[in-house]
C-alpha positions in Angstrom: 6.7 217.2 138.8 7.6 213.7 139.9 5.0 212.1 137.6 6.2 214.2 134.7 9.8 213.0 135.2 8.7 209.3 135.2 6.9 209.8 131.9 9.9 211.5 130.3 12.1 208.4 130.7 10.4 206.0 128.4 9.8 208.8 125.9 13.6 209.4 125.7 13.9 205.7 124.8 11.5 206.0 121.8 13.2 209.2 120.6 16.7 207.6 120.6 15.4 204.5 118.9 14.0 206.6 116.2 17.2 208.7 115.9 19.2 205.4 115.7 17.1 204.2 113.0 17.5 207.4 111.1 21.3 207.5 111.6 21.4 203.9 110.3 19.5 204.8 107.3 22.0 207.6 106.4 24.9 205.0 106.4 26.0 202.9 103.5 27.3 199.9 105.4 25.0 196.8 105.3 25.6 194.7 108.5 25.7 191.0 108.0 22.6 189.2 109.3 23.3 187.1 112.4 20.8 185.1 114.2 20.1 186.1 117.8 21.0 182.5 119.0 24.5 182.9 117.5 24.9 186.1 119.4 23.9 184.6 122.7 26.6 182.0 122.4 29.4 184.5 121.9 30.5 185.0 125.5 29.7 181.7 127.0 32.7 180.0 128.7 31.2 176.6 129.5 32.9 173.8 127.5 35.5 176.2 126.1 38.3 175.1 128.3 39.4 178.7 128.5 40.4 181.0 131.4 39.1 184.1 129.5 36.0 185.1 127.5 35.0 186.8 124.3 32.9 189.7 125.3 31.3 191.1 128.5 28.7 193.7 129.2 28.9 194.3 133.0 30.7 197.7 132.8 28.7 199.5 130.2 26.1 197.1 128.5 28.2 197.6 125.4 29.3 194.3 123.9 33.0 194.9 124.5 36.0 192.6 124.8 38.1 192.9 128.0 40.6 195.0 126.0 38.0 197.3 124.7 36.6 198.0 128.2 38.1 201.1 129.8 38.2 199.6 133.3 39.9 196.9 135.3 37.9 193.8 134.6 38.4 190.0 135.1 36.2 187.0 134.3 36.2 183.8 136.3 35.2 181.1 133.7 33.5 177.9 134.2 36.8 176.1 133.5 38.4 177.8 136.3 35.5 177.0 138.7 35.9 173.3 137.8 39.6 173.1 137.9 39.8 174.6 141.4 36.5 173.4 142.7 34.8 176.7 143.2 31.3 176.0 144.4 30.3 179.1 146.3 30.3 182.8 146.2 33.0 182.9 148.9 35.3 180.8 146.7 35.2 183.5 144.0 36.0 186.2 146.6 38.8 184.2 148.1 40.5 183.5 144.8 40.3 186.7 142.9 43.1 189.2 143.4 41.7 192.6 144.5 38.7 191.2 146.3 39.0 190.8 150.0 36.7 188.7 152.2 36.4 189.3 155.9 34.6 186.7 157.9 32.6 187.7 161.0 31.7 184.1 161.7 30.6 181.0 159.8 27.7 182.8 158.0 28.7 186.5 157.8 31.2 187.6 155.2 32.1 191.3 154.6 33.4 191.9 151.1 35.8 194.7 150.1 37.8 195.9 147.0 40.3 198.7 146.9 39.5 199.2 150.6 35.7 199.8 150.2 32.8 197.6 150.9 31.3 195.7 148.0 27.7 196.7 148.8 25.8 194.9 146.1 26.2 192.1 143.5 24.5 191.4 140.2 22.8 188.5 138.5 22.8 188.8 134.8 23.5 192.5 135.0 20.7 193.2 137.5 21.8 194.8 140.8 20.7 192.8 143.7 21.2 192.5 147.5 24.1 194.2 149.3 24.8 191.1 151.4 27.0 188.2 150.5 24.6 185.8 148.9 24.1 182.1 149.7 24.8 181.3 146.1 25.7 177.9 144.6 27.9 178.3 141.4 26.3 175.2 139.8 23.8 177.4 138.0 26.3 179.9 136.7 28.4 180.0 133.5 30.9 182.6 134.7 31.4 185.5 137.1 32.4 188.9 135.7 34.2 191.4 137.9 34.4 195.1 137.2 36.8 196.7 139.7 36.1 200.2 140.9 32.9 202.3 140.6 30.2 201.0 138.2 27.4 203.6 138.8 26.6 203.9 135.2 24.9 200.4 135.3 23.9 200.1 138.9 23.2 203.7 140.1 24.1 204.1 143.7 27.0 202.0 144.8 30.6 202.0 146.3 33.8 202.3 144.2 34.7 198.8 145.2 33.8 196.3 142.5 30.8 195.1 140.6 30.4 191.3 140.7 28.1 189.9 138.1 27.1 186.2 138.2 25.9 185.1 134.7 23.4 182.2 134.6 23.7 179.1 132.5 21.2 178.8 129.7 19.6 176.0 127.6 21.8 176.3 124.6 22.0 172.7 123.5 19.7 171.4 120.7 20.6 167.9 121.8 20.0 166.0 125.0 23.1 166.4 127.1 24.2 166.8 130.6 26.5 165.6 133.4 26.4 164.1 136.9 29.0 165.1 139.5 29.6 163.4 142.9 32.1 164.8 145.5 33.6 163.8 148.8 36.0 165.7 151.0 37.4 166.7 154.3 35.3 167.3 157.3 32.6 164.9 156.1 31.8 167.0 153.0 29.6 165.4 150.4 28.0 166.8 147.3 26.1 165.8 144.2 25.2 167.8 141.1 23.0 167.0 138.1 22.9 169.3 135.0 20.6 168.3 132.1 19.7 170.1 128.9 17.2 169.0 126.3 15.3 170.3 123.2 11.6 170.6 123.7 10.6 170.5 120.0 11.9 168.9 116.8 14.1 171.7 115.5 15.5 172.6 119.0 14.2 176.2 118.8 12.8 175.7 122.3 15.1 174.2 124.9 15.1 173.6 128.6 17.8 173.1 131.3 17.6 171.8 134.8 20.4 172.1 137.4 20.1 170.6 140.9 22.6 170.1 143.7 22.7 168.8 147.3 25.5 169.1 149.7 26.3 168.6 153.3 29.5 169.3 155.3 30.9 169.9 158.7 33.8 172.4 159.2 37.2 172.3 160.9 35.3 174.1 163.8 33.6 172.0 166.5 29.9 171.7 166.5 29.3 173.0 163.0 27.4 171.5 160.1 25.7 172.8 157.0 23.2 171.3 154.4 22.5 173.0 151.1 20.0 172.3 148.3 19.9 174.1 144.9 17.3 173.8 142.0 17.5 175.9 138.9 15.4 175.7 135.7 15.4 177.7 132.5 13.6 177.6 129.1 15.1 179.4 126.2 13.0 179.9 123.0 14.1 181.2 119.6 10.7 182.6 118.6 12.2 183.7 115.3 15.7 184.2 113.8 15.8 187.6 115.6 13.8 187.1 118.8 14.8 185.0 121.9 12.9 184.6 125.1 14.2 183.2 128.4 12.3 182.4 131.5 13.7 180.7 134.5 13.6 180.3 138.3 15.7 179.0 141.1 15.5 178.0 144.7 18.2 177.6 147.3 18.2 176.5 150.9 21.0 176.4 153.3 20.7 175.3 156.9 23.7 175.8 159.3 24.0 174.5 162.8 26.6 175.5 165.4 26.9 178.9 163.6 29.3 181.4 165.1 28.8 185.1 165.6 32.2 186.6 165.8 35.5 184.9 166.3 37.8 183.6 169.0 38.9 185.9 171.9 42.2 187.6 171.2 43.0 188.9 174.5 42.7 187.9 178.2 41.6 190.3 180.8 45.3 190.9 181.8 46.0 192.0 178.2 48.0 188.9 177.2 47.3 187.3 173.8 45.3 184.1 173.6 46.2 181.1 171.4 43.2 179.0 170.9 43.0 176.0 168.5 41.6 176.3 165.0 38.9 173.8 165.8 37.8 175.7 169.0 34.3 177.2 168.7 32.6 178.6 171.8 29.0 178.3 170.7 25.9 176.5 172.0 24.8 173.6 169.9 21.4 175.1 169.4 22.8 178.1 167.5 21.8 178.2 163.8 21.4 180.3 160.6 19.0 179.1 158.0 18.9 180.9 154.6 16.5 180.6 151.7 16.6 182.3 148.3 14.1 182.3 145.5 14.5 184.0 142.2 12.6 184.2 138.9 13.4 186.1 135.7 12.1 186.8 132.2 14.3 188.1 129.4 13.2 189.2 125.9 15.7 190.0 123.2 14.9 191.2 119.6 17.0 192.3 116.7 15.6 194.4 114.0 16.8 193.9 110.4 19.1 197.0 110.8 20.8 195.3 113.9 19.1 197.6 116.4 18.5 195.5 119.4 15.9 195.9 122.2 16.1 193.9 125.4 13.5 193.7 128.3 14.6 192.1 131.6 12.5 191.4 134.7 14.0 190.0 137.9 12.5 188.8 141.1 14.7 187.9 144.0 13.6 187.0 147.5 16.2 186.1 150.2 15.2 185.4 153.8 17.1 184.1 156.9 16.3 182.8 160.3 18.8 183.2 163.1 19.4 182.1 166.7 22.9 182.9 167.6 25.0 183.7 170.6 27.7 186.3 171.1 30.4 186.2 173.7 31.7 189.1 175.7 35.3 188.3 176.6 36.4 191.5 178.5 36.9 189.6 181.7 38.4 186.4 180.4 40.8 184.8 182.9 44.0 183.6 181.5 44.5 180.9 184.1 41.0 179.4 184.4 39.4 180.2 181.1 36.4 181.6 183.0 35.0 185.0 183.1 33.3 185.3 179.7 29.6 186.1 179.4 27.2 185.3 176.6 24.2 187.0 175.1 21.9 185.8 172.4 19.8 187.1 169.6 16.9 185.5 167.7 15.2 186.9 164.6 14.5 186.7 161.0 14.7 188.9 157.9 13.4 189.1 154.4 14.5 191.0 151.4 12.3 191.1 148.2 13.7 192.8 145.1 11.7 193.5 141.9 13.7 195.0 139.0 12.7 195.9 135.5 15.4 196.9 132.9 14.6 198.0 129.4 17.2 199.1 126.9 18.1 199.5 123.2 21.4 199.0 121.4 21.6 201.2 118.4 24.6 200.6 116.0 24.9 203.5 113.4 27.3 204.9 110.9 28.3 208.6 111.0 31.1 210.3 109.2 32.0 207.0 107.6 32.6 205.5 111.1 30.7 202.8 113.0 29.4 203.8 116.4 26.9 202.3 119.0 24.5 203.8 121.4 22.9 202.2 124.4 19.8 203.8 126.1 17.6 202.4 128.7 15.5 202.7 131.8 15.6 200.8 135.1 13.2 200.5 138.0 14.1 198.7 141.2 12.1 198.2 144.4 13.6 196.5 147.4 11.5 195.8 150.6 13.3 194.6 153.8 11.5 193.3 156.7 13.1 192.4 160.1 11.7 190.6 163.1 13.3 189.8 166.4 12.4 188.0 169.7 12.9 189.7 173.0 14.9 187.5 175.5 13.0 186.7 178.6 15.4 188.0 181.3 15.0 185.0 183.6 16.4 182.6 181.0 19.6 184.5 180.1 22.5 182.3 179.2 24.7 181.3 182.1 28.3 180.2 181.3 29.7 181.2 184.7 31.3 177.8 185.2 31.9 177.0 181.6 35.6 177.3 180.9 36.9 178.0 177.4 39.6 175.4 178.1 36.9 172.7 178.4 34.0 174.2 176.6 30.6 172.5 177.1 28.3 173.3 174.1 25.2 171.7 175.8 24.0 175.1 177.1 20.3 175.5 177.9 18.5 177.3 175.3 17.0 180.6 176.5 13.3 181.5 176.2 12.0 184.4 174.1 8.8 186.4 173.8 6.8 186.3 170.6 8.6 188.0 167.7 8.1 191.6 167.0 8.8 193.6 164.0 12.2 195.4 164.4 12.5 197.0 160.9 10.7 197.7 157.7 12.4 199.5 154.9 11.6 200.1 151.2 14.3 201.4 148.8 13.4 202.5 145.4 15.5 203.5 142.4 14.2 205.0 139.1 16.9 205.6 136.5 17.5 206.4 132.9 20.9 205.8 131.3 22.7 206.5 128.0 26.1 205.4 127.0 27.8 205.4 123.6 30.9 204.0 121.8 32.2 206.5 119.3 35.0 205.9 116.9 36.9 209.1 116.9 39.8 207.9 114.9 40.9 204.6 113.4 42.6 203.7 116.7 40.8 205.9 119.2 37.4 205.2 120.8 35.4 207.3 123.2 33.0 205.5 125.6 30.9 208.0 127.4 27.5 208.4 129.0 25.6 209.1 132.2 22.8 207.9 134.4 20.1 210.0 136.1 18.7 208.4 139.2 15.9 209.2 141.7 16.5 207.4 144.9 14.0 207.0 147.8 14.4 205.2 151.1 11.4 204.7 153.5 12.2 203.4 156.9 8.7 202.8 158.1 9.7 201.3 161.4 11.6 204.4 162.5 9.3 206.8 160.6 12.2 208.2 158.6 12.2 209.0 154.8 15.2 209.9 152.7 15.1 211.0 149.1 17.5 212.2 146.5 16.3 213.3 143.0 18.1 213.9 139.7 21.4 212.3 140.8 23.7 212.4 137.7 26.5 210.0 137.5 28.7 210.7 134.5 31.1 208.2 132.8 33.8 208.7 130.3 36.5 206.5 128.9 39.1 206.7 126.1 40.7 203.6 124.5 43.6 204.0 122.1 45.0 201.0 120.1 48.7 201.1 120.0 48.9 198.1 117.7 46.9 195.0 117.0 47.7 193.5 120.4 47.9 196.5 122.8 45.8 199.5 123.9 45.9 202.1 126.5 42.9 203.6 128.3 41.7 206.1 130.8 38.3 206.5 132.5 36.4 208.5 135.0 33.1 208.2 136.9 31.4 209.8 139.9 30.4 208.0 143.1 27.1 208.3 145.0 25.8 205.9 147.6 23.1 206.3 150.2 24.1 204.3 153.2 22.3 201.8 155.4 25.2 202.1 157.8 24.1 203.7 161.1 26.0 205.1 164.0 25.7 204.0 167.6 22.6 206.3 168.1 20.9 204.6 165.2 21.2 207.5 162.9 21.8 206.8 159.2 25.2 208.0 157.9 25.2 210.6 155.1 25.5 209.4 151.5 29.0 208.6 150.2 30.2 210.8 147.3 33.4 210.9 145.3 35.4 210.3 142.1 36.9 207.2 140.5 39.9 207.7 138.1 41.6 204.9 136.1 44.4 204.5 133.5 46.0 201.4 132.2 47.3 199.3 129.3 45.8 196.1 128.0 46.8 193.3 125.7 45.4 190.4 123.7 47.6 187.5 122.6 47.6 184.1 120.9 44.5 184.8 118.8 42.8 186.5 121.7 43.1 183.4 123.9 45.1 185.3 126.5 44.2 188.7 128.1 46.4 190.9 130.2 46.0 194.3 131.8 47.8 196.8 134.1 45.7 199.4 135.8 46.4 202.5 138.0 43.6 203.8 140.0 42.7 206.7 142.3 39.5 207.0 144.3 38.4 209.9 146.4 35.4 209.5 148.7 33.7 211.2 151.7 31.5 209.7 154.4 33.1 206.3 154.2 31.8 203.9 156.9 34.2 202.4 159.3 33.4 200.1 162.2 32.9 202.2 165.3 36.1 201.6 167.4 34.1 201.5 170.5 32.6 198.2 169.3 29.1 199.6 170.0 26.1 198.0 168.3 23.2 199.8 166.5 20.3 200.0 169.0 17.9 197.1 168.7 20.1 195.1 166.3 23.0 192.7 166.3 24.9 195.0 163.8 28.0 196.8 164.7 27.7 200.6 164.6 29.7 202.7 162.1 31.4 206.1 161.9 31.8 208.3 158.8 35.3 209.2 157.6 35.9 212.3 155.6 38.5 212.7 152.7 39.3 209.0 152.1 41.7 208.3 149.3 42.5 204.9 147.8 45.2 204.6 145.1 46.9 201.5 143.7 47.8 199.1 141.0 46.2 196.0 139.5 47.6 193.4 137.1 45.5 190.6 135.6 46.6 187.9 133.1 44.3 185.1 132.2 44.0 182.7 129.4 46.0 180.1 127.3 49.7 180.5 126.7 50.0 177.5 124.4 47.6 174.7 123.6 46.4 173.0 126.8 48.3 175.3 129.1 46.0 177.8 131.0 47.4 180.5 133.4 46.0 183.1 135.7 48.0 185.9 137.5 46.4 188.5 139.6 48.2 191.3 141.5 46.6 194.0 143.6 48.2 196.7 145.8 46.6 199.8 147.2 46.9 202.4 149.9 43.8 203.6 151.8 44.1 206.7 154.0 41.9 209.4 155.5 42.3 213.1 155.2 44.8 213.1 158.1 47.0 210.5 156.2 46.0 207.7 158.6 45.6 204.2 157.2 42.0 203.0 157.6 40.2 199.5 157.3 43.6 197.9 158.1 42.0 194.5 158.4 41.8 194.5 154.5 45.1 193.3 153.1 46.9 195.9 150.9 48.7 193.4 148.7 47.5 190.2 147.0 49.3 188.0 144.5 47.4 185.0 143.0 49.0 182.7 140.5 47.3 179.7 139.0 48.1 177.3 136.2 46.9 174.0 134.7 48.5 171.9 131.9 46.9 169.0 130.0 49.0 166.0 128.7 46.9 163.4 127.0 44.2 162.4 129.5 45.9 164.0 132.5 45.4 167.6 133.6 47.4 168.9 136.6 48.0 172.3 138.1 47.9 174.5 141.2 47.7 177.9 142.6 49.7 180.1 144.9 48.0 182.8 146.9 49.9 185.5 148.7 48.3 187.9 151.2 50.0 190.9 152.7 49.9 192.0 156.4 46.7 192.9 158.1 46.1 194.3 161.6 43.5 195.8 163.9 44.1 198.3 166.7 41.9 197.8 169.8 41.5 199.7 173.0 41.8 197.2 175.9 41.2 197.8 179.6 45.0 197.4 180.1 45.9 199.8 177.2 46.1 200.0 173.4 46.5 196.6 171.8 47.1 195.4 168.2 46.2 192.0 166.7 48.1 191.3 163.5 48.5 188.7 160.7 51.8 188.9 159.0 52.1 188.2 155.3 51.6 184.6 154.3 51.2 182.2 151.3 48.9 179.4 150.6 49.5 176.7 148.1 46.8 174.6 146.4 47.1 171.8 143.9 44.7 169.8 141.6 44.9 166.9 139.2 42.3 165.4 136.8 42.3 162.2 134.9 39.9 161.5 132.0 39.3 157.7 131.8 37.0 158.2 128.8 35.5 161.2 127.1 32.6 160.9 129.5 34.2 159.9 132.8 36.8 161.8 134.8 38.1 161.9 138.3 39.7 164.9 140.0 41.6 165.6 143.2 41.9 169.1 144.8 44.1 169.8 147.8 43.9 173.3 149.4 46.4 174.8 151.8 48.8 171.9 151.0 51.3 173.0 153.7 48.6 173.5 156.3 49.4 177.1 156.9 47.8 178.5 160.0 46.6 182.1 159.6 44.0 184.6 160.7 41.4 185.3 158.1 39.9 188.4 159.9 39.6 190.3 163.2 35.9 190.7 164.0 35.2 193.7 166.3 39.0 194.3 166.8 39.4 192.0 169.7 38.7 188.6 168.1 40.2 186.5 165.3 38.9 184.0 162.7 41.1 181.3 161.4 41.4 180.4 157.7 40.8 177.0 156.5 43.4 174.3 157.3 44.5 171.8 154.7 41.5 170.0 153.0 40.9 167.8 150.1 38.1 167.0 147.8 37.7 164.1 145.3 35.3 164.6 142.3 33.8 162.1 139.9 32.1 163.5 136.8 30.2 161.7 134.1 29.1 163.5 130.9 26.4 162.3 128.6 
């Protein structure tokens, strides 16, 4: 039976292709011939100077504008990245309303949206790792964010957000490029080179190479980080209707003095600590090294009747090596700063993803109306291997006489036994999906479809297999155009997500299931240069993972155990406005507010801020561009059971102000200054494990020189 199902999926693709050709033949409309290279350039944001984009496909694979998409979506363009000096994935999370980062140390960031964990991200629409990637934005044109569930395109996943990083391509038929040099606070230095060139006389074959190198310290003591990125892509227009892209990337990040957790929040007597932002209680030998390799192959072909087929293959390999120390602060003495103990962990992990995605886009005419159908299949295989080193008992870390008030990071490095395998898991998804855009009336469009997924997880290390077959995830959305500028929409989709989260006994939590509802209004203004949206949402989900309040770890790992919560409901409102108000004046406004409660009406995941307001603006006068941003974060808190009684650590609402200015000396040469947290606001960014806190970044500045050629 299983083999039969796999054979049916590609057959359905051929049947629908044939159906689409037949439907097209019945129509009388002749579609204008457009070369594939022209289509590829339609949604690129690089060199547009814009804070919005034309079309995006992250939500449905349909080529829809933001206004036509029946979900809450936002696009972070290349211009926004350059104006506000976004260089990392964390920069995107930190500066997009509705996305909430929670730092568990210098290298571990937990992402949420609408109160739920963002458990995957995408590259060019292909679902990838669930962990926050060590990504450098130099190789990406834009970041597309679909808030809420996106199971139609990704299969299993939380109703949080789908974050899609879209790669740069070799689009120029002339030799062109730029060099960027940066220097900033905490001995931060960075250099980027981005070069594009044709490889033949007519420019039908083109190449692009992007490389960057950076090194920086942090406001925390003992920390430093080096990063290297290399990305190359070749794009070839084999014919007017066929385009092939092949590329690869390599990234290496090495961090020293890496923290695992935050600063102690309470002394043993229950009083609250007040450590400095620069304090970091780590040994100098602590490190986290990350390495990522990727390769991809895309083939896109348009038939004469505008039917398109696209084949995508993606390889992604991410690995890390860790040697970190964790502090137990239960007996921390307020007078002496003594009493803490320290344990350590050493290990490495590797994730390898192989994904194939094949789909067809079929425009057709029926009942004198234009429609479009997308049908496809996807196969994804992800292997995860974990290895750890057992600590030799006689070399355990001794900090008995090491006071936190006069911390000595020159701690003897413990000894370990040879590494042993501590985990081996294979996750596999096989799916078929169909989605259509149907013009019901002149101003009413139905977007509907579904995805059937077979999911298998084989935990070889613990000899445990998990399988779910024929999981159907429906999707439906209606968009009604009120006038030429405004539309209203509503949408619905199911939620299904097998979990990697485990309880303190090591047992995997049951899959999360639920429903995602949305309704809203959208607008396009000033010749579609400004997009605006207002969204109301409601999410219902069971088996939502929360951090175990006991603080227990999963046996044999350094991961905090989870518990499952039933009857979780998240409901809220989101507002996004991005684009150009008048010539040379770009604005961005994001507002997000939600309530997340369990079946007993108790607030959960309270370390995620419920309210965010983010306002940004830049204005260009002649050769000078200036602007800034204001970020408001609502109250967060965490309750903790201390030996002296119940405690709460809290961050009240706060505001961060940032500024930028850029001067263009010539068309080729410019200089830019960015200052973040101008008023040096001191705040907690997160509360790891309930009894610790992590500070947000103090005031910092970066100077950028850029030369274009």
